[in-house]
C-alpha angles and dihedrals in degrees: 000000000000115000090227092056117133088233091072101043093092089064090054092052093045092051093049091046093051092047091052093042096051091043089054091048094047094051092044088058089046089053092047092049100040099028091085087062088074104048094165093056092093087063091059092073129187093312090074093044093052091046092051092046092049092050091050089052095047104041097068090057096056095099103119135053093246092052092048095047089047091054093048094046092048093045093049093046094049089054093048094046099038094111096060114113123265094013089284087145089068092051092046093048092047092052094046091044092050090048092051091051095049091047091049092049091048091049091046094049094046091050091051089052091056 
């Protein structure tokens, strides 16, 4: 029988499901056991969780100079503009950071064409 047969696909799905299920269960137990080692973590709130998630999403994309410069520029601007009302500093720094990234990518692509 061919390994790519439709008859065997349920085993693939069962195997991947079991891996993810047991991985979830193992790290839930790890959290229960070692979570008490960080008693002040409950005071960090969702702000920390959102920041940690965002960092985890962004870091893998920092592979080129324009991306790294964009992240540094946006991060610096957000710290400088953090006291503006209604979080408008976040929006301004995002727009400027994106603009810097686009301009750097355009400059890089035109210099490669020459």
